C-alpha positions as CSV (number, residue, x, y, z in Angstrom):
1,M,0.1,0.3,-0.3
2,A,2.9,2.4,0.5
3,S,3.5,2.5,-3.2
4,Q,-0.2,2.9,-4.4
5,H,-1.3,5.5,-1.4
6,P,2.0,7.0,-0.3
7,D,0.9,9.9,1.9
8,K,-2.8,8.6,2.7
9,R,-3.0,8.5,6.3
10,A,-2.9,4.5,7.1
11,L,-3.6,4.9,11.0
12,F,-4.5,7.0,13.7
13,F,-3.6,6.3,17.1
14,Q,-4.0,8.7,20.3
15,G,-4.2,11.8,17.7
16,Q,-1.1,10.8,15.8
17,A,-1.3,10.2,12.1
18,Y,0.8,7.9,10.2
19,T,1.0,7.6,6.5
20,F,1.5,3.9,4.6
21,V,5.1,5.0,3.3
22,E,5.8,6.3,6.9
23,L,4.6,2.5,8.5
24,E,6.4,1.0,5.8
25,Q,9.9,2.6,6.8
26,E,9.3,2.1,10.3
27,A,8.4,-1.5,9.5
28,R,11.6,-1.4,7.8
29,R,13.7,-0.6,10.3
30,L,12.0,-2.4,12.8
31,A,12.4,-5.9,10.6
32,S,15.8,-5.2,10.2
33,A,16.6,-5.0,13.7
34,L,14.6,-7.9,14.5
35,Q,16.7,-9.6,11.6
36,A,20.0,-8.6,13.4
37,Y,19.1,-10.2,16.3
38,G,18.7,-13.5,14.9
39,V,14.5,-13.6,13.9
40,R,14.1,-15.6,10.5
41,A,11.1,-16.6,8.6
42,G,9.1,-19.4,11.1
43,D,10.2,-17.9,14.3
44,R,7.5,-17.3,16.8
45,I,7.7,-13.6,18.6
46,V,5.1,-13.2,21.2
47,L,3.6,-9.5,21.7
48,Y,2.6,-8.5,25.2
49,L,1.1,-5.3,24.3
50,R,-2.1,-3.2,24.6
51,N,-3.2,-1.6,21.4
52,S,-1.0,1.0,20.2
53,Y,0.9,2.3,17.1
54,E,3.8,-0.6,18.5
55,L,1.7,-3.0,18.2
56,V,0.5,-2.6,14.3
57,L,4.0,-2.0,13.7
58,S,5.6,-5.1,15.8
59,L,2.8,-7.0,13.2
60,L,3.8,-5.7,10.2
61,A,7.4,-6.2,10.8
62,I,7.0,-9.8,12.2
63,W,4.6,-10.6,9.2
64,G,7.6,-8.8,6.7
65,L,10.0,-11.1,7.8
66,G,7.9,-14.7,7.2
67,A,8.0,-15.0,11.1
68,C,5.2,-16.0,13.2
69,A,3.2,-13.3,15.7
70,V,1.9,-14.3,18.7
71,P,-0.2,-11.6,20.3
72,L,-1.3,-11.8,24.1
73,D,-4.2,-10.4,25.4
74,A,-3.2,-7.5,27.9
75,R,-5.6,-7.9,30.3
76,L,-3.6,-11.5,31.1
77,R,-1.5,-11.4,34.0
78,D,1.1,-13.6,35.5
79,R,0.3,-17.1,36.0
80,G,-2.0,-17.4,33.1
81,L,0.5,-15.3,31.3
82,A,3.1,-16.8,31.8
83,K,1.5,-20.5,30.5
84,L,0.9,-19.3,27.1
85,V,4.8,-18.1,27.0
86,R,5.2,-21.6,27.4
87,L,3.1,-23.2,25.1
88,A,4.2,-20.6,22.4
89,R,8.1,-21.6,22.6
90,P,8.9,-18.3,21.5
91,R,12.6,-17.1,20.0
92,G,11.5,-13.8,21.5
93,I,8.9,-11.5,23.1
94,I,8.0,-7.5,22.6
95,F,6.3,-6.4,25.7
96,D,4.8,-3.3,27.5
97,S,6.3,-2.4,30.6
98,A,3.3,-0.6,32.0
99,L,1.9,-4.8,32.0
100,V,4.6,-6.3,33.8
101,G,6.4,-5.3,37.3
102,D,9.8,-6.5,38.2
103,E,8.3,-9.5,40.3
104,S,6.3,-10.3,37.1
105,E,6.6,-14.3,36.5
106,L,6.4,-13.2,32.9
107,L,10.3,-11.7,33.3
108,S,11.4,-15.1,34.7
109,E,9.8,-17.0,32.1
110,V,11.1,-15.2,29.2
111,R,14.9,-14.4,30.4
112,S,16.8,-16.9,28.1
113,L,15.0,-15.7,25.4
114,P,17.0,-14.6,22.6
115,L,14.9,-11.2,22.1
116,R,13.6,-9.6,24.8
117,A,12.2,-6.1,23.8
118,V,10.4,-3.7,26.0
119,V,8.0,-0.7,25.2
120,S,9.2,2.4,28.1
121,P,11.6,-0.1,29.8
122,A,12.2,3.0,32.3
123,S,10.0,1.6,34.4
124,L,11.8,-1.8,35.3
125,S,15.6,-2.1,36.6
126,D,16.3,-5.3,34.3
127,S,19.4,-3.7,32.3
128,S,19.7,-6.4,30.1
129,L,16.5,-5.5,28.4
130,L,16.9,-4.2,24.8
131,A,14.6,-0.9,24.3
132,W,12.0,-0.4,21.8
133,T,13.7,2.9,20.8
134,K,17.0,1.1,19.9
135,L,15.4,-1.3,17.4
136,L,13.9,1.6,16.0
137,H,17.1,3.4,15.4
138,R,18.7,1.0,13.4
139,E,19.4,1.7,9.3
140,A,17.9,-0.4,7.0
141,A,19.0,1.0,3.7
142,N,20.4,-2.5,2.8
143,F,17.3,-4.4,4.2
144,V,15.5,-5.8,1.6
145,W,12.0,-8.1,2.4
146,P,12.1,-11.7,2.1
147,D,9.8,-13.9,0.5
148,I,7.2,-15.2,2.0
149,D,6.2,-19.0,2.2
150,E,2.3,-18.5,2.0
151,E,2.1,-22.2,4.2
152,A,4.4,-20.9,7.1
153,S,2.9,-19.7,9.8
154,S,1.6,-15.9,10.7
155,L,-0.1,-16.2,13.8
156,I,-0.8,-18.0,16.7
157,I,-4.2,-16.8,18.5
158,F,-5.1,-18.2,21.6
159,T,-8.2,-18.7,22.5
160,S,-10.1,-21.1,25.2
161,G,-13.1,-21.8,23.3
162,S,-15.6,-24.2,25.0
163,T,-12.8,-25.3,27.3
164,A,-10.6,-24.0,30.0
165,S,-7.7,-25.2,28.5
166,P,-5.8,-22.5,25.9
167,K,-5.7,-23.3,22.6
168,G,-3.1,-21.8,20.4
169,V,-5.3,-21.2,16.7
170,E,-2.0,-21.4,13.9
171,W,-2.7,-19.3,10.8
172,S,-0.5,-19.4,8.0
173,F,0.1,-16.7,5.8
174,R,-3.0,-17.4,3.6
175,N,-5.1,-17.1,6.4
176,L,-4.7,-13.6,6.5
177,D,-6.7,-13.0,3.0
178,P,-10.5,-14.6,3.2
179,G,-11.6,-12.4,5.7
180,V,-10.5,-9.6,3.9
181,R,-11.8,-11.3,0.6
182,V,-15.7,-11.3,2.5
183,I,-15.7,-8.0,3.1
184,T,-14.5,-7.0,-0.2
185,E,-16.6,-8.9,-2.4
186,M,-19.8,-7.6,-0.5
187,G,-18.3,-4.0,-0.9
188,L,-18.5,-3.5,3.0
189,V,-14.7,-1.8,2.5
190,S,-12.7,0.2,0.2
191,S,-9.9,2.3,-0.1
192,S,-12.0,5.7,1.3
193,D,-13.1,4.0,4.3
194,V,-12.1,4.9,7.5
195,L,-12.1,2.2,10.6
196,L,-12.7,2.4,14.0
197,C,-11.2,-0.4,16.1
198,G,-12.1,-0.7,19.9
199,L,-11.5,-4.5,20.0
200,P,-8.2,-5.7,21.1
201,L,-5.7,-6.6,18.3
202,S,-4.6,-9.8,20.5
203,H,-8.0,-11.4,18.8
204,S,-9.3,-12.1,15.3
205,G,-11.9,-9.6,15.5
206,G,-9.2,-6.9,16.0
207,L,-6.3,-8.0,13.8
208,A,-9.4,-7.7,10.9
209,Y,-8.8,-4.1,11.2
210,V,-5.0,-4.2,10.2
211,Q,-5.3,-7.0,7.5
212,L,-8.2,-4.8,6.0
213,M,-5.8,-1.7,6.2
214,I,-2.9,-3.2,4.7
215,G,-5.2,-5.5,2.1
216,V,-7.4,-2.7,0.9
217,G,-6.0,0.5,1.8
218,A,-8.3,1.7,4.4
219,T,-7.5,4.2,7.2
220,L,-7.7,2.8,10.2
221,V,-8.5,4.8,13.7
222,L,-7.1,2.6,16.5
223,M,-8.5,2.7,20.1
224,R,-6.1,1.5,23.3
225,E,-9.2,0.0,24.5
226,F,-13.3,0.6,23.7
227,R,-14.7,3.3,25.9
228,P,-18.2,4.5,24.8
229,L,-17.7,8.3,25.1
230,E,-14.0,8.2,23.3
231,F,-15.7,5.7,20.3
232,L,-18.3,8.5,19.7
233,R,-16.1,11.2,19.6
234,N,-13.9,9.1,17.3
235,I,-17.0,8.9,14.6
236,E,-17.4,12.8,14.8
237,Q,-13.6,13.7,14.9
238,Y,-12.1,11.3,11.8
239,R,-15.6,10.6,9.9
240,V,-15.3,7.1,10.3
241,S,-18.0,5.0,7.9
242,C,-17.5,1.5,9.4
243,S,-16.9,-0.8,12.7
244,F,-17.0,-4.1,13.6
245,I,-18.3,-4.2,17.1
246,V,-19.4,-6.8,19.6
247,P,-23.1,-6.9,21.8
248,T,-22.0,-5.4,24.9
249,M,-20.4,-2.3,22.8
250,L,-23.5,-1.9,20.9
251,H,-25.3,-1.6,24.2
252,L,-23.2,0.6,26.2
253,L,-23.1,2.7,22.9
254,L,-27.1,3.1,22.7
255,R,-27.0,4.0,26.5
256,Q,-24.4,6.9,25.8
257,C,-26.7,8.3,22.8
258,A,-29.8,8.3,25.4
259,E,-27.8,11.0,26.8
260,R,-26.9,13.4,24.4
261,R,-27.3,13.7,20.3
262,W,-24.3,12.8,18.4
263,N,-23.0,13.7,14.8
264,L,-22.8,9.9,13.1
265,S,-23.7,10.9,9.6
266,S,-20.7,9.3,8.2
267,L,-21.2,6.0,9.5
268,R,-22.1,3.7,6.9
269,W,-22.5,0.3,9.0
270,L,-21.9,-1.5,12.3
271,A,-21.6,-4.7,11.9
272,V,-22.4,-6.8,15.6
273,F,-21.2,-10.5,15.8
274,G,-22.5,-13.1,18.1
275,A,-26.1,-11.6,19.4
276,S,-29.6,-11.1,18.5
277,Y,-31.5,-8.1,19.2
278,S,-34.8,-6.9,19.9
279,P,-36.9,-5.0,17.8
280,D,-36.7,-2.0,20.0
281,T,-32.6,-2.2,20.1
282,L,-32.7,-1.9,16.2
283,A,-35.0,1.2,16.5
284,Q,-32.6,3.0,19.2
285,F,-29.5,2.2,16.6
286,R,-31.8,3.9,13.3
287,R,-32.7,6.4,15.1
288,L,-28.8,7.3,16.4
289,A,-27.7,6.9,12.9
290,P,-30.5,6.7,10.5
291,R,-28.1,6.4,7.6
292,A,-26.2,4.0,8.9
293,K,-27.0,0.0,8.2
294,L,-26.8,-2.5,11.2
295,L,-25.4,-6.0,10.0
296,N,-24.8,-9.2,11.6
297,G,-21.9,-11.3,11.2
298,Y,-20.5,-14.7,11.9
299,G,-17.1,-16.4,12.1
300,L,-14.4,-18.1,14.1
301,T,-10.8,-17.6,14.8
302,E,-10.4,-21.5,13.5
303,T,-12.0,-20.3,9.9
304,S,-10.7,-17.1,9.3
305,P,-13.2,-14.5,10.2
306,P,-15.8,-13.2,9.0
307,N,-17.2,-16.1,7.1
308,S,-20.6,-14.5,6.4
309,I,-22.1,-11.3,7.0
310,S,-25.2,-9.5,5.6
311,S,-25.3,-7.5,3.0
312,L,-26.0,-3.4,2.9
313,E,-29.2,-4.4,1.3
314,S,-30.7,-6.7,3.7
315,E,-33.4,-5.9,6.2
316,N,-33.2,-9.7,7.6
317,F,-30.9,-9.0,10.8
318,A,-32.0,-12.1,12.4
319,S,-29.8,-14.0,9.6
320,V,-25.6,-13.4,9.3
321,G,-26.4,-13.5,5.6
322,K,-25.2,-15.6,2.9
323,P,-22.0,-17.3,3.0
324,P,-19.7,-17.2,-0.1
325,S,-19.8,-20.3,-2.0
326,W,-16.0,-20.5,-1.8
327,V,-16.0,-20.7,2.2
328,H,-17.7,-24.4,1.7
329,L,-20.0,-23.8,4.6
330,R,-22.8,-26.7,5.4
331,V,-25.4,-27.5,8.0
332,V,-25.2,-31.2,8.7
333,D,-27.1,-33.9,10.8
334,R,-25.3,-36.4,13.1
335,A,-24.2,-38.2,9.8
336,G,-22.6,-35.5,8.4
337,Q,-25.0,-35.0,5.2
338,D,-26.4,-31.7,4.6
339,L,-29.8,-30.6,6.2
340,P,-32.4,-29.3,4.0
341,P,-33.5,-25.6,4.2
342,N,-35.0,-24.9,8.0
343,E,-34.1,-27.7,9.4
344,I,-31.2,-27.0,12.2
345,G,-27.8,-28.9,12.5
346,E,-24.0,-28.3,13.0
347,V,-22.7,-25.5,11.0
348,V,-19.2,-27.1,9.3
349,I,-16.8,-25.1,7.5
350,G,-13.9,-26.0,4.6
351,G,-12.2,-24.0,1.9
352,E,-9.4,-22.2,1.9
353,G,-9.9,-20.4,5.2
354,L,-9.2,-22.9,7.8
355,M,-6.6,-22.8,10.2
356,K,-3.2,-25.0,10.0
357,G,-4.5,-26.7,13.2
358,Y,-4.4,-26.0,16.9
359,F,-0.5,-25.3,17.8
360,E,1.1,-28.8,18.7
361,N,-2.2,-30.2,19.8
362,A,-2.9,-32.6,17.1
363,D,-5.3,-34.8,19.5
364,E,-7.9,-31.6,19.4
365,T,-7.2,-30.3,15.9
366,A,-8.4,-34.1,15.0
367,R,-11.3,-34.1,16.9
368,V,-12.8,-30.8,15.4
369,M,-11.1,-31.1,11.5
370,V,-12.7,-34.1,10.1
371,N,-12.0,-34.5,6.5
372,G,-11.0,-31.3,5.4
373,E,-13.6,-29.2,7.5
374,F,-14.2,-27.7,10.9
375,H,-16.9,-28.9,13.2
376,T,-18.1,-25.5,15.1
377,G,-20.3,-27.1,17.3
378,D,-22.6,-24.2,16.6
379,L,-26.1,-25.3,15.1
380,G,-27.4,-23.4,12.4
381,S,-30.0,-23.5,9.5
382,F,-30.6,-21.8,5.8
383,D,-33.6,-20.6,4.7
384,T,-34.8,-21.6,1.2
385,E,-32.6,-18.1,-0.6
386,G,-29.7,-19.2,1.1
387,N,-29.4,-17.3,4.3
388,L,-27.5,-18.6,7.4
389,Y,-28.9,-18.3,10.6
390,V,-27.0,-19.2,13.8
391,K,-28.8,-20.8,16.7
392,G,-26.5,-21.2,19.4
393,R,-23.8,-24.3,20.5
394,L,-24.7,-27.6,20.4
395,K,-23.2,-28.1,24.2
396,D,-26.3,-25.5,24.8
397,V,-29.0,-27.4,23.5
398,I,-31.8,-27.9,26.5
399,N,-33.2,-31.4,27.4
400,V,-36.4,-31.0,28.9
401,G,-37.7,-34.8,29.6
402,G,-36.5,-36.2,26.1
403,L,-37.7,-33.1,24.5
404,L,-34.8,-31.0,22.6
405,V,-35.1,-27.1,23.0
406,F,-32.8,-24.6,21.5
407,P,-31.9,-21.9,23.5
408,S,-32.6,-19.6,20.3
409,E,-36.4,-20.8,20.1
410,V,-37.0,-19.1,23.7
411,E,-34.7,-16.0,22.8
412,E,-36.7,-15.1,19.6
413,V,-39.7,-15.1,21.2
414,L,-38.3,-13.0,24.5
415,L,-36.5,-10.5,22.0
416,S,-39.8,-9.9,20.2
417,H,-41.4,-8.3,23.2
418,P,-41.0,-4.4,23.5
419,E,-39.8,-4.7,27.0
420,V,-36.9,-7.0,26.3
421,A,-33.6,-5.7,25.3
422,E,-31.2,-8.9,25.6
423,C,-31.8,-12.3,26.8
424,A,-30.3,-15.7,27.1
425,A,-32.1,-19.1,27.7
426,V,-30.1,-21.6,29.6
427,G,-30.5,-25.3,31.1
428,V,-30.3,-25.6,35.1
429,S,-31.8,-28.5,36.6
430,D,-34.9,-30.2,37.6
431,Q,-35.8,-33.1,39.3
432,L,-38.6,-34.3,37.2
433,R,-37.5,-33.6,34.0
434,G,-33.7,-33.3,34.0
435,E,-33.4,-29.8,33.0
436,A,-35.5,-26.8,32.9
437,I,-35.3,-23.9,31.1
438,K,-34.3,-20.6,33.0
439,A,-34.7,-17.3,31.1
440,V,-32.3,-14.3,32.4
441,V,-33.5,-11.0,30.6
442,V,-32.1,-7.4,30.2
443,P,-35.1,-5.2,30.3
444,S,-35.5,-2.3,28.1
445,H,-36.4,0.2,30.9
446,P,-35.0,0.6,34.3
447,M,-34.4,-2.4,36.9
448,S,-36.8,-0.4,39.2
449,S,-39.8,-1.2,37.2
450,V,-39.6,-4.5,36.5
451,N,-42.6,-5.2,39.2
452,G,-45.2,-7.7,37.2
453,M,-43.0,-8.0,34.2
454,R,-42.2,-12.0,35.2
455,E,-46.0,-12.6,34.9
456,K,-46.3,-10.9,31.4
457,L,-43.1,-12.4,30.1
458,T,-44.5,-16.1,31.1
459,A,-47.7,-15.4,29.5
460,Y,-46.4,-13.9,26.7
461,C,-44.0,-17.2,25.8
462,R,-47.0,-19.6,26.9
463,E,-49.2,-18.2,23.8
464,R,-46.2,-18.7,21.6
465,L,-44.1,-21.5,22.7
466,A,-45.1,-25.2,22.9
467,P,-45.5,-25.9,27.0
468,Y,-42.1,-27.7,27.7
469,Q,-40.2,-24.8,26.1
470,V,-41.7,-22.1,28.3
471,P,-38.9,-21.1,30.8
472,R,-39.5,-22.5,34.6
473,E,-37.8,-19.3,35.7
474,I,-37.3,-15.9,34.6
475,E,-34.5,-13.6,36.1
476,F,-33.6,-9.9,35.4
477,T,-30.2,-8.2,35.6
478,D,-28.6,-4.8,34.0
479,E,-26.2,-6.8,32.0
480,L,-25.4,-10.4,30.7
481,P,-22.0,-11.7,31.5
482,R,-20.0,-11.8,28.2
483,S,-16.6,-12.9,27.6
484,E,-13.7,-10.2,26.1
485,V,-14.9,-11.1,22.5
486,G,-18.6,-10.2,23.1
487,K,-19.9,-14.4,23.8
488,T,-22.6,-14.9,26.6
489,Q,-21.0,-17.0,29.1
490,R,-23.9,-19.3,29.8
491,H,-22.4,-21.2,32.1
492,K,-22.2,-18.4,34.5
493,L,-26.2,-17.5,34.2
494,Q,-26.6,-21.6,35.1
495,E,-24.2,-21.3,38.0
496,S,-26.1,-17.9,39.9
497,Q,-29.2,-20.2,40.0
């Protein structure tokens, strides 16, 4: 992009602007320095950094060398952090001293690594650490970017998924392209767009922004972390046109916008991954940004997301759109056979976006990768027009006296009630039927006025659901517990019974 758009603004971070040519020159300098410290193609470099210019530059330099970046969540601390570093077996680490103290277990874990570079080293007493500024002062006039093997590893992204044990999703350099291709083929992002990132770059959702910046030439406004007020100010200041967000972020934005009016006229779309919304929530968004569309998307780190996203022309927010044919997404029964439209089965994904596997975890890779397809553990269905609907997780299906209830069936009914903003249905222990249904509801009005609402919602469900699908319990809360990537943590709702 430096040759095509040399003077175009590539990145804004904390008020500082960087052009594409400036990023390329700095990435070249950093890559030359890393090479001088022994980093070669195939080497793994841990990045323990908050969202920052330094993190973007590190990714560009590491990829440019054909090496593998291992970005770790900046919210991790000590024991969990050290465990991931051991699993990654890196050649080096670049970290932020603001996240690490002198007594940190991380410093002990990385003491023997050939490369240990630190941003803002003054706060640490270890004089053997290499200062970030020294890396960038290296002369790179004779440096030449090496050829890249597309099958070599580009990223290891740690995710615990639905288990407590972290798994390192290993991407090749080929995996950096499919998500960009899905977005650009649908006409969602071009070089004229301004993207706003409030997601961590240690996750695939955040990394998608960097991929679009370098793959399409879009301008990226990067936030250190998501803060609703700052997010809205950034839209106004930088004339942001699009952004990917998670459900919690949308609700915080809507709450903030209830307090004052913002100029969001530049916004073309917001894409939300991992949630269904009530008609009231959709109406609130339309009032907030009448020119913008709210899109629904689907994808997994293991399959180079997004794998499907609704189009700008669609008014069907319940669907995550029509997956491109080259994504090879199917809905199958237990025997692996394709199901007809409107029948619910497991979503499996093939095609060029599949991960290389879980890093040094052949057993877990073999469990989920069968005959060249990734078994997602997600439930879904297609309609007759080829639109995909994600219905939840296989493991979340509720068994009520031998009758299976998909949580989405209950949630869709509750969300159609004007007084429900969000909800989740989970299975809880029941002596008579094995499991019963508990619904946890976020009301669309203050919690202080929920009197009588439980009876009202129960009656509403009885009119629209089979008797065994009606929740036995309905609880109210200010917000649903969510993971760092916005997924509802259903196990916490079950634990609270």
